[in-house]
Structure formats: C-alpha cells, structure tokens
C-alpha positions, 0 to 999 in steps of 0.5 A, a space after each residue: 500500500 505504501 508504494 500507491 499514491 494517496 489518491 490511489 489508496 483513497 480510491 481503493 479504500 472507498 471502493 473496498 468499503 463500498 464492496 464491504 457495505 454491499 456484502 454486509 447489507 446483503 447478509 443483514 437482509 438475509 438474516 432479517 429474512 431468515 
C-alpha cells in the first residue's frame, strides 16, 4: 500500500468499503429474512 500514491489508496479504500457495505447489507437482509 505504501508504494501506491495517496489518491490510489483513497480510491481503493472507498472501493473496498463500498464492496464491504454491499456484502454486509446483503448479509443483514438475509438474517432479517431468515
């Protein structure tokens, strides 16, 4: 991560967080539906 510039790290973190939020929301929805 240190070799990537700050913009790359920021965009990467945003992308990862968005994916994690999508997975978590799907898991939460599955738990609520069960």
